[in-house]
C-alpha positions in Angstrom: 102.7 105.5 113.2 103.8 102.2 114.5 107.3 103.5 115.2 105.7 106.5 117.0 103.6 104.3 119.3 106.6 102.1 120.0 108.6 105.1 121.0 105.8 106.3 123.4 105.6 102.8 125.0 109.4 102.8 125.5 109.3 106.2 127.1 106.4 105.2 129.4 108.2 102.0 130.5 111.4 103.9 131.0 109.6 106.5 133.2 107.8 103.8 135.1 111.2 102.1 135.8 112.7 105.3 137.1 109.7 105.9 139.4 109.9 102.3 140.7 113.6 102.6 141.6 114.3 103.4 145.2 116.5 106.5 145.8 120.0 105.2 146.6 121.3 106.4 149.9 125.0 106.7 151.0 126.0 106.3 154.6 127.9 109.1 156.4 131.0 106.9 156.4 130.9 106.6 152.6 130.5 110.4 152.3 133.4 111.0 154.6 135.5 108.6 152.6 134.6 110.6 149.4 135.6 113.8 151.2 139.0 112.4 152.1 139.5 111.2 148.5 138.6 114.7 147.3 141.0 116.4 149.7 143.8 114.1 148.6 143.0 115.0 145.0 143.0 118.7 145.7 146.4 118.5 147.4 147.9 116.2 144.7 146.6 117.9 141.6 146.2 121.6 142.2 149.5 123.6 141.9 148.5 126.0 144.7 145.4 124.8 146.5 145.8 127.2 149.4 146.4 130.4 147.4 143.2 132.0 148.7 142.7 130.3 152.0 145.1 129.2 154.7 145.5 125.4 155.0 144.5 125.4 158.6 141.3 127.3 157.9 140.6 125.0 155.0 140.8 121.9 157.2 138.6 123.6 159.9 135.9 124.1 157.3 136.2 120.5 156.2 135.7 119.3 159.8 132.6 121.5 160.0 131.2 120.0 156.8 131.9 116.4 158.1 130.3 117.2 161.5 127.1 118.4 159.8 126.5 115.3 157.7 123.4 113.3 158.5 123.6 109.5 158.9 122.7 109.0 155.2 122.4 111.1 152.1 121.2 110.8 148.5 123.5 111.7 145.7 121.8 115.1 145.3 122.2 115.8 149.0 125.8 114.7 148.9 126.4 117.2 146.1 124.8 120.0 148.2 127.0 119.0 151.1 130.3 118.7 149.2 130.3 121.5 146.6 131.3 124.1 149.2 134.7 122.3 149.5 135.8 123.2 146.0 134.3 126.7 146.4 136.8 127.3 149.2 139.6 127.3 146.6 138.0 130.4 145.0 138.9 129.7 141.4 136.5 129.1 138.6 138.1 125.9 137.1 137.8 123.8 140.2 134.2 122.9 140.9 131.6 120.2 141.3 129.3 119.4 138.3 125.7 119.1 139.5 124.2 115.6 139.2 121.7 116.6 136.5 120.8 112.9 135.8 119.3 112.7 139.3 118.0 116.2 139.4 116.2 116.0 136.1 114.2 118.8 134.6 113.3 120.5 137.8 110.8 123.3 138.5 112.8 126.5 138.3 112.6 130.1 139.7 110.9 131.8 136.7 112.8 135.1 136.5 116.3 136.0 135.2 118.1 138.7 137.0 120.9 141.3 137.1 122.5 142.0 140.5 122.9 145.5 141.9 126.3 145.1 143.4 125.9 147.9 145.9 122.7 146.6 147.5 122.7 142.9 146.4 119.2 143.4 145.1 118.1 141.1 142.3 116.8 143.2 139.5 114.4 141.4 137.2 115.8 141.3 133.6 113.4 138.8 132.1 112.1 135.2 132.5 113.2 131.7 131.6 111.9 130.9 128.1 110.1 134.3 128.1 107.1 132.3 129.3 105.8 134.5 132.2 104.8 138.1 132.5 107.7 139.9 134.1 108.3 143.0 136.3 111.4 144.0 134.2 113.5 146.5 136.2 111.8 145.9 139.5 113.9 144.8 142.5 113.5 141.4 144.2 114.1 142.0 148.0 113.6 138.5 149.2 112.8 135.0 148.1 110.9 132.6 150.4 111.5 134.9 153.3 115.3 135.1 152.7 116.7 138.5 151.8 118.7 138.6 148.5 121.7 139.9 150.6 121.5 136.7 152.6 121.2 134.6 149.5 124.4 136.2 148.1 126.1 135.2 151.3 125.0 131.6 150.8 126.1 131.7 147.1 129.6 132.8 148.2 130.0 129.4 149.9 128.9 127.4 146.9 130.1 129.2 143.7 133.7 128.8 142.6 135.1 132.2 141.4 138.3 134.1 141.8 137.0 137.6 141.8 133.7 139.5 142.3 133.2 139.9 138.6 133.0 136.2 137.9 131.1 135.5 141.2 128.3 138.0 140.4 128.0 136.8 136.8 127.8 133.2 138.0 125.1 134.2 140.5 123.1 135.6 137.6 123.7 132.9 135.1 123.2 129.9 137.4 120.5 131.4 139.6 118.0 128.6 139.0 120.5 125.9 140.0 121.7 127.8 143.0 118.1 128.3 144.3 117.4 124.6 143.6 120.3 123.7 146.0 118.6 125.8 148.7 114.8 125.4 148.1 114.6 122.2 146.0 111.9 122.3 143.3 108.8 124.0 144.7 105.7 124.7 142.7 105.9 128.4 143.6 108.1 131.0 145.2 107.1 133.7 147.7 108.9 136.9 146.7 109.0 140.5 147.8 109.3 143.1 144.9 110.1 146.7 145.2 108.2 148.3 142.3 107.9 152.1 141.8 108.9 152.6 145.5 106.2 150.2 146.8 107.0 146.9 148.4 104.7 144.2 147.1 104.4 140.5 147.9 103.9 138.0 145.1 103.5 134.3 144.6 105.1 133.3 141.3 104.7 129.8 139.8 107.8 127.8 139.1 108.4 126.7 135.5 110.3 124.0 133.6 113.1 124.8 131.2 111.4 123.6 128.1 114.0 124.4 125.5 117.7 125.4 125.2 118.0 129.1 124.5 121.7 129.1 123.8 122.9 131.7 121.4 124.9 130.7 118.4 128.5 130.0 119.2 129.5 132.9 117.0 127.7 135.3 114.7 128.3 138.5 112.6 126.2 141.3 111.3 126.7 144.8 109.9 125.2 147.8 111.6 124.4 151.0 109.5 126.8 149.9 106.7 129.8 151.1 108.8 130.1 148.9 111.9 130.7 145.1 112.1 129.4 143.3 115.2 131.2 140.0 115.8 129.7 138.1 118.7 131.8 135.2 120.1 129.6 133.4 122.8 131.6 130.2 123.2 134.9 128.8 121.9 134.6 125.1 121.0 134.3 124.6 117.3 137.8 125.6 115.9 137.2 124.3 112.4 133.9 126.1 112.1 135.3 129.3 113.6 138.2 129.2 111.2 135.8 129.1 108.2 133.6 131.7 109.8 136.5 134.1 110.4 137.8 133.7 106.9 134.3 134.7 105.5 133.7 137.4 108.1 137.0 139.3 107.5 136.7 138.9 103.8 133.4 140.6 104.0 134.7 143.3 106.3 137.6 144.1 104.0 135.6 143.9 100.8 132.9 146.3 102.1 135.6 148.5 103.7 133.8 148.5 107.0 135.7 151.1 109.2 134.7 149.8 112.6 134.5 146.4 114.3 132.9 145.5 117.6 133.9 142.2 119.1 131.6 141.0 121.8 133.1 138.6 124.3 130.5 139.1 127.1 129.4 135.9 128.8 132.0 133.8 127.0 133.3 131.2 129.5 136.0 130.0 127.1 136.9 126.7 125.5 139.6 126.3 122.9 142.4 128.9 123.1 143.2 128.3 119.4 140.1 130.2 118.5 141.5 133.2 120.3 144.8 132.9 118.3 142.8 132.5 115.1 140.9 135.8 115.7 144.0 137.8 116.7 145.8 136.6 113.6 143.3 138.8 111.6 143.8 142.0 113.7 147.4 142.0 114.8 150.3 143.3 112.6 153.0 141.6 114.6 153.7 138.2 116.2 151.9 137.7 119.5 151.4 135.2 122.4 148.6 134.9 124.9 150.6 133.7 127.9 153.8 134.8 129.7 154.4 131.4 131.3 152.7 128.3 132.6 153.3 126.1 135.6 152.0 122.5 135.7 151.7 120.2 138.7 152.9 116.6 138.3 150.6 114.0 139.9 149.4 110.4 139.1 146.3 112.0 137.4 148.3 114.4 135.2 151.0 111.8 134.4 148.3 109.4 133.2 146.7 112.1 131.0 149.6 114.2 129.8 152.6 111.9 130.3 154.4 114.5 132.5 157.9 113.5 133.5 159.0 114.0 137.1 158.1 113.0 140.7 154.7 113.6 142.1 154.3 117.0 143.5 156.9 118.5 141.1 156.0 121.9 139.5 157.0 122.1 135.8 157.5 125.8 134.8 157.9 127.0 131.2 158.5 130.5 130.0 156.6 131.2 126.9 156.8 134.8 126.0 160.6 135.0 126.0 161.0 132.6 123.2 160.2 133.0 119.5 159.2 129.4 119.4 155.8 130.0 120.9 155.0 133.3 119.1 152.0 133.2 116.8 152.4 134.8 113.4 149.5 137.0 112.1 148.0 136.5 108.6 149.5 138.3 105.6 148.7 142.0 105.3 146.0 141.6 102.6 143.9 139.3 104.9 144.1 141.4 108.0 141.5 143.9 109.2 142.9 147.5 109.7 139.8 149.4 110.9 139.1 150.6 114.5 138.3 147.8 116.9 136.2 147.9 120.1 135.8 144.9 122.4 133.0 144.3 124.9 133.8 142.3 128.1 132.2 141.5 131.4 132.5 139.2 134.4 131.5 136.2 132.3 134.5 136.7 130.0 136.5 133.8 131.5 139.1 131.1 130.8 140.2 131.1 127.1 138.0 134.1 126.4 139.7 135.9 129.3 143.1 135.0 127.8 142.1 136.2 124.4 140.7 139.5 125.5 143.7 140.1 127.8 146.1 139.5 124.9 144.2 141.8 122.6 144.3 144.5 125.3 148.0 143.9 126.0 149.0 144.6 122.4 146.6 147.5 122.3 144.6 146.1 119.4 141.2 147.3 120.6 139.4 149.7 122.9 137.8 147.8 125.7 134.3 148.5 127.1 132.1 147.0 129.8 133.1 145.4 133.1 136.1 143.7 134.6 136.6 140.2 133.2 136.2 137.1 135.4 139.5 135.8 134.0 142.4 137.1 136.0 145.9 138.1 134.8 147.3 135.2 136.9 144.9 132.3 137.2 144.5 128.5 137.5 143.1 126.3 134.8 143.4 123.3 132.5 141.2 121.2 134.9 141.3 117.5 135.3 137.9 115.7 135.3 137.5 113.4 138.3 134.8 111.4 140.1 134.3 110.4 143.7 134.6 106.6 144.3 131.4 106.1 146.3 128.8 108.7 145.1 130.2 109.0 141.6 129.9 112.8 141.8 131.9 114.5 139.0 134.2 117.4 139.7 137.1 119.3 138.1 140.4 120.4 139.6 142.9 122.8 138.0 146.4 121.4 137.5 148.1 124.5 135.9 148.8 128.1 136.9 148.8 130.5 134.0 150.3 134.0 133.6 148.7 136.1 130.9 151.0 138.0 128.6 152.5 140.9 130.6 151.2 139.6 134.0 153.2 138.8 137.1 152.4 137.6 140.7 151.1 141.1 141.6 148.5 140.9 138.9 145.4 140.0 140.9 142.7 141.5 138.8 140.8 140.7 135.6 141.0 142.9 132.5 139.9 146.4 133.5 138.1 148.0 130.6 139.0 151.4 129.1 135.4 152.5 129.6 133.5 151.0 132.6 129.8 150.5 132.0 127.5 150.2 135.1 124.1 148.5 135.2 121.4 150.8 133.9 117.9 149.8 135.2 116.3 152.2 132.7 118.0 150.5 129.8 117.0 147.2 131.3 113.4 148.3 131.3 113.6 149.5 127.8 115.4 146.3 126.6 118.5 148.4 125.6 122.1 147.0 125.6 123.9 149.7 127.6 127.4 148.7 126.7 126.7 148.2 123.0 124.8 151.5 122.8 127.7 153.3 124.5 130.1 151.8 122.0 127.9 152.9 119.0 127.8 156.4 120.4 131.6 156.3 121.0 132.1 155.4 117.3 129.7 158.1 116.2 131.6 160.7 118.3 134.8 159.9 116.5 133.5 160.7 113.0 
């Protein structure tokens, strides 16, 4: 009890200290100095900073951003002013990390959404923490007087993404943070909803995110004694995944499960070794995830990776043309030999994008869902940096990657064998359209 009271007192004192602190402001000159530092970093670290925007256009945008700065800004306002700079690069590994320590647990827009890509309507898919009554399947037409189409236009200036697939997924996943950047943390939102053909106006209360609802990093279950469902949501814990895979594929083989679904939807990547570990169980020949890689030499990358060469040098290495980098599959008795189906979407990115691209390249699975956010040729392996004045954290890619079989003309993500579009009816009925399609596809092949 005494320890509990002491803890409460410490929390109260800490909170009082935070409230008593004045919000630190940064002058316009300090922010401009940070912008110049950032631009120098972009040009020094990124292998092709102007692959999606002409250099002249980029610098015009920078001058506009500088001209719109007020005389002083808080750290949060500085973040709001500066994150469009990295979004101009149009690639998902170069971005600003929000200053969550300053933002805190803010009041959020209560609904989660799916976006109708033809109309840019926000279709309600649920609510944060499932804590409010929803209008699942209804269309949000506007928020606080701004049409959803206009909000999408604003998001395009702030979200770092190399294709529409990743952009729309990011809009859905980070909606609460994106709306915070526009509206702050209001107690309620005015929204217009189209429900059963009728346009209705609603006032919805904001809510706090009270708990972390992350799914397990990976999981496995058997459906109807004949289908294994392996869900890989993130790719960070290699040791745990190795044990998990060993157990999972032992079970699949022992029970002679004829079909396996691997779900990579929403997986933003992590450790590429996890992808190799998975493929070792399903490939019957040596494989590799990348055709080649190109790294940019800079003071930042020399310090971290000990690269040799002058600053600005591009180090290129062919990977697929040498047996040195090929990964050997597991022995025949450990491998899975049933039919494999793979679920992908715009959130399948980075190492997850590389893994799914590799699986598809070697024709190890039938792919179902939406185009991946990870492109055949993309930038990555970002360097973590911070601005000298505001201390804002950001990441800049220092490598260009070519997925196995890709070349400079490969400008798309992985296109699935079966494309699955958003089904509002399934959304209303809490049905997983892509998974249901896959189960029906397996059934049709019996």
